[in-house]
N, C-alpha and C positions, 0 to 999 in steps of 0.2 A: 585772553578772550574773556569778555565780560559775561557774567551770568545772565541768561535770558530772563526777562521780567514778564510775568503773566499779569498784565494790566497794572498800571500805577496811576492813581490808587485803584484797588480792586473793588468795584461796586457790588452790592449784594444781589444784583440780578443774576449773576452766575453763582447760584446758591452753594454749589459744592466748595467754593473758595471763601465762603463767608468767615469761617473760623480763621483761616490764614490771614484774611484781610483784617479782621478785628485785632489779631495779634500784632500786625504791622502798623496799623494806623493809630492805635491808642485811642484816646478820647477826642482827638481834634480833627477827625475825619470830616465832620459836617453831616448834613442831612442826607439820608439815603435817597436815591432816586425813586420816583414813583413809576413802576413798570407799566401801570395802566396808562399813565401819561405818555411814556415812551411809545407804547403801542399805538395810541391815538395819533400822535404826531407823525409816526411812520406811515400810518394808514393815510393821513391827510396828504403827505408828500406824494404818494402814488395816486391818490384820488385826483390831484391837480393835473396829472397827465393822463387821466382817464384809464389808469391801471395798465398802461401800455408797457409791455416788457422790453421794448427796444428804445424807450425814451432815455436820453442822456441827461435830462434835467435833475432827477433825484441824485443826491450825493452818494458816494460809496458808503458812507455811514448809514444812509437810509436803507441800502441794500443789506448791509450787515445786520440791521435791526429788524428785518422782515419777520423773523419768528415771533417776535412779541406782538405783531399785528395780525397774525394768521387767524386767531380766534378771539375776537373782542366781545362777542356775544353770539347767541345762536344764529342770528341773521346777519351779523356784520363781522367782516374780517377779510383779510387778503386771501384766505383759503377759498373764498367764494369767487375768486378770479383765477381760474386754472392756468391760462397762458402766463400770467405773471408768476404764480407759484411754481409752475413747471420750469420757467426760466431761472428762478432762484435756485431750485434744487439741482437742475441739470447743467447749468452754466455758471452761475455766480459762485456757488459753493466750491465746485471743482477748481475754478479759477483762483479762488482765495488761497488755495494751497501754495500758489506760487508767490504770494505776497510776502513782504518782509516779516510780518507778524501774524501768521495765520491763526494763532490761538485766539485772537480777538474775535474771530468769527465763531469760535467754539462756544462762547458764552450763551448766545441766544439759542443755538442748536440744542445744547444739553439742557439748559433751563426749560425750554419749551417742551422738549421730549419728556422730561419728568413731570412737569406741571400739567401737561395736556395729554398724558398717556392714554391712548385709546386705539388699540389695534384694530378696531372695527371701522375706523375712519380712514378713507382712502388717502386723504392728504396727509394724515398722520403717518401712514405707512411710508409715504414718500419721504417725509421728514426723518423717520427712523432710518431709512436706507441711506439718506444723505449724511446723517450724523454718524452712522456706523462707518461708512467709507471714509469720511473726513477724519475721525479720531483714530482709525486704524492705519492711516497713512504714516509711514515712518517719520516724515518731517514733523507731524503733529505729536506723535507719541514721543519722539526724541526730545522735542521741546518741552512737552508736558512733564517728563520725568525729571527735568531740571528745575522745576518750579516748586513752590511750597505746597502745591496740590499734587505732588507726585503719587499720592495714594490713589488718585483717580485711575491711574494706569491699571491697577489690579481690578478695579470696579468695571472698567471698560473691556479689558482683555480676558482675564481669568473668569470673571463672573458673567461675561457676555451681556452686560447690562443694556447695551444698545440693540440687542435682538429682542423685539417685542414679545416673541413667543417663549424664548428660553430665559431671558433676563430675570423676570420676577421669580421664576422657579429656582434659578441658580442662586439668587440672593437669599431666598427663603432657606434653601438647603445649607448655604454657608452660615447663616445666622444660627440655625438649629444645630449645626454641627460644631459650634464653638465650644471650647472647654468651659466647664461650669464656672470657673473662677473669673472668666472674662465677662464684661458687661456689654450691653448694646452701645454704650458711650465709647467703649474701647473700639468696637467695630466701626462706629461712626468716625472716630478720629483716624483710624487706620486708613480709611478711604477718603479722607479730606472732605467729609460731609458735614453740613450744618444741622442744627437741631430741627430746622424746618423741613429737612428732607423727609422725616418720618410722616409728615402730613400730606405729601404729594400723592397723586394717583398711582404713580409707579410703586411707591412703598406700600400703598394700600393693596395693590394687586399682589405684591410679594407676600404680604400678611395673609391674603386670601389663599395663596398657594400653601403657606405654612399650615393653615387650618385643614388642609386636605392630606396631611401626613397619614401614613398607615396607622391602624388602630393600635398596634403594638408600640408604636412610637408615642402616640397620644396618651397611652396608659402609663407613661414613664414620668417620674418626678422631674427629671431635667427638662422635658418638654413643657410640663406645666409651668415650671419656674420661668423658662425663657419666653413662652408665649404671653404669660401675664406681665412680664417685664415689658415686652413689646407693646402690649395693649394700652399702657398708661402713658399719657403725655404729661410732661412737667410734674413727675411724681414728687410728693412731699411738699408741694407749693400750693398756694391758694388757687392756682390755675389748673390743678390736677384734674384730668378728665380722661374718659375713654377715647382713644384716638380715632376709632372708626365706627361711629354710631350705626352705620348701615350694615355692619357685620355683627351686631349684638347676637342675633340668633345663631349664626355660624360659629361664633366664638364660644358661646355657652354650650352648644351642641357638640362641638369638637372636643371640649374638655370633659363633658359629662357622659356622652354616649358610650364610651368604653365600659361604663359601670351600670348600664341599664339592667344587666342580667347577672352581675357578679359584684362582689364587695372589694373595694380598693384597700390596699395596705393603710394602716392607721395614719402613718406619717403623711402619705400622699393625700388622703382625704382631708386631714387637718390643714395642710398647706393649701389645697385647692379651695376649701371653704374660706379660709382667710383671704385668698386672692379674689374670689368671687365677691366677697363682701366689699373689698377695697375697690374693685373695678366696677361692679354693677350694682352693689347694694344688696339688701336682704330681699329675696324674691317674695317673701310672705307679705311685705307691706310696701316695699320700694318699687311700685309698679312701673314708674317711668324708666328706671334703670334696666328693667327686664322687658321693656316694650317690644313685642314682636317675637319673643323667644318661644320656641315650640313647647307645648304643654308638658311633654314627657321630660324635657330637660328641667323645666321649672318645678315639676312635681318632685323630681329626685333632689334638686337643690333645696327645696323647701323641707323635704323630709330630713335631709342632712342637717339643715339649720335648726330644725326642731330638736333633733338629737343633741346638737351642740348646746342648745338652750337648756335642755334637761340636764346635761352633764354639768353645766355651770350651776344650775340650781342645787344639785346634789353636792357640789364642791362648796357652795355657800353654806349648806347645812353642816358640812364638816368644819368649816371655819367658825361658824357661830354655835357649834356644839349642840346641834339638835340630837336628842338622845336616840331617836329611832331613824336617823338619816339612812343608815345602811338598809333598813327594811323598806323605807320608802323607795330608795333607789331600785332595789330588786323588783318591787311590785310594778313600778311604772316601766322599767326597762323591759320587763317580760312582755308587756303589751306592745311596747314600741318595736321590739325585735320581731314580734310576730306580725308586724305590719298594720296594727290597728290604730295607732295614734297618728292622726292626720296633721295636726298642728300643735305647737306648744309655745307658751309665752310666760314670762315671769313678772311679778310685781313685787317690789322690794321695799322694806323699811330702811331706815337710815344706816344702821350697822350692816345690814345685809348688802346694801349698795356699796359700802366701803369694802366689804369682803370681795365683791365682784371686781372691784378695781385691783385688788391684789391678784385675783385669778386672771383677769384680762386687762393688764396695764395699758394696752393700746386702745382700749375702749371700742373694740370691734363689735362686741355683742350689744344689742339693744336690750332695753328693759323698761319697765314702767315704775313710776313712783306711787306709793300708797299715801293718799292724803287722809289724814284723820289720826285719832289717838290710838296707836297700837304700840306694842313692845317694839323697840327699835331693831331687834334682831329678827323679827318676824318677816316672812316672805310667803308668797303664794305661787304655786305651780299651777298654771292653767293649761289643760290639755283637752283637745277635742277628739272624741272617738265617735264615729258615726254621727248621729244627730244630737249627741249629748256633749255638754261642756262640763268638765270637772275642775273644781278649784280646791287644791289641797293646801291647807294652811299649815305652816310649820309651828314648832314649839308649842305643843299642846293645843294647836288649832284643830279644826274639824275638816273633814272631807265633804264637799258639797257638790251637788250635780243639778243641772238645769238643761232644759231643751234649748238648743241654739236658736230656735224660732220664737222663744218667749221674749216678750218685751223687757223683762227684767234681766235677761242674759247679758253679761258684759261682753263688749266687742273686743276681740283680740287685737293686739298690736297698738293699743293706744299708749301714749307716753305717760299717762297718769290716770289713777282711778280714785274716786271717792270711796271711803271705807264701805259705805252701804252698797256700792255696786258689786263688791266682792263678797258681801254677806247677804246675798239676794234672797228674797222670799221665793220658795219653790215648793211645788207639790210632790217633787221626787224625794221620797223619805227613805233613808237608809234604815231607819229604826222601826218602821211599820207601826207608827203611832205610839210607840212606848216612851217617847220623849217629846217635849215641847219643841225641841230643835231638830229639824230633819237631817242635820249634818251628822256625820259619823265620827265619833271619838276614836283615836288610835289606841285601843286597849289591847294589852297583852300581845305585843308584836312578836315576841319570841315564840309564842305558840300559834301564831297566825290567826288570832281571833278577829281583828278588824279586817285583815286581808281576806278571810273567808267570807265575811259579810259583804265586802265590796265586790268580790269576784262573783258571788251569787247575784248581786244587784246588777252587775254588768251583763251577766248571762241572761237574766230575765228581760232586761230592757234592750239589749243590743244583739243577743244571740251569739255572743263571743264566749267560748268555753275554754278556760285554762284551768289546770289542776292547781290545788293549793301548793303542791310541791314546786310547781313552776314559778310561783310567786314568792318563794322564800329563799334567802341566801343559802348557798349550797351546803355549808356546814350545818345550818339549822335543818334544812330539808333532809339531810342524811340521818340526822338524829331522829 
């Protein structure tokens, strides 16, 4: 007995079989059919008989292709002609089970179910019921398991994909429950699905269900990794993009909300930050990537990003051998950990930028270039606390402060700054008129001299009070 064939050749309108089809046909298959054209032609065939369900004029092929013509636009489609649609679902599809090759009718049913997934639409519910009964018929299942798309059997039966209410949830749970070493591509291949599957409304609804996982699940590293893998289409290519733009808010909120009132483990936060940068961009300046995301999620992500920027700055100081890097780190981290630093950005000289490449070889962290004659190892940490912006220059540089409302205040998150922008004139004087330069020199770090001056300045202008011991490295503070 010869092996049943599931369409020869297999056109890509039956999306689930696209991978098998591409493997069989090589490069000489020819041009893929235009499903829009197929739908329009099918619509025209029934329009000629005034959409009469009993007409014998349309060919069997026209009846088989009806799913592609159900929804051509909001106002046009065979779904707008209930007698014809009812005849297709209630008579034509059941009768197709007795034909020699019933699987040919399965293409349009499954493709349209996935591409037009809409459980709120009455005609779609009819389509779903017809597809469910058709594919669960032993004649269809038996034939399906003998094709190169046999993986569809699990998709249809175990995962109940053709149940509009349970299918997306079942698929979401199956994906989230995969072992960590398996990828979405593995899952896709197992079920004979094509790359385009991830973009259809059914897959989008499954993704939406995954976003509703319990908080204890969403707070786990495996969930973060899997959801972020799912969220990116064509990763690592020029076409890389967020798969489901309408779910930006739900995506960010699902990942970040478990941490609104608690601190995540360092590994999880680091991975989550990297993934959010990759998928949505930096919320502090990539506003398009975070469009519509709730403010509390954006605020938390921005705070984390600022913390990561500060970490990178202090690592740069270590690589470029800034003599007081450890004191700078403790000073600014104390204010950050106390929740007072709203935003942070860095501007780097040439050697400092090279050091960042060592720290962040993937280039995930943004930074600004400093234009002008400076020592190549110099860099500037820019932090905002309250209404003040502080610019802390490395390698014998000064600490400067300016009101963010001042015309001379540099704007955060620019890609480059002229030297004069970061050495701005300001009336905010750390030295109380004892020097021509209002900036603060970092004198006697070990004994906390500049730190004490800076903390008193911050207390005076912002009402933020930290003790000198809080601002010193622990071994120094104990001494």
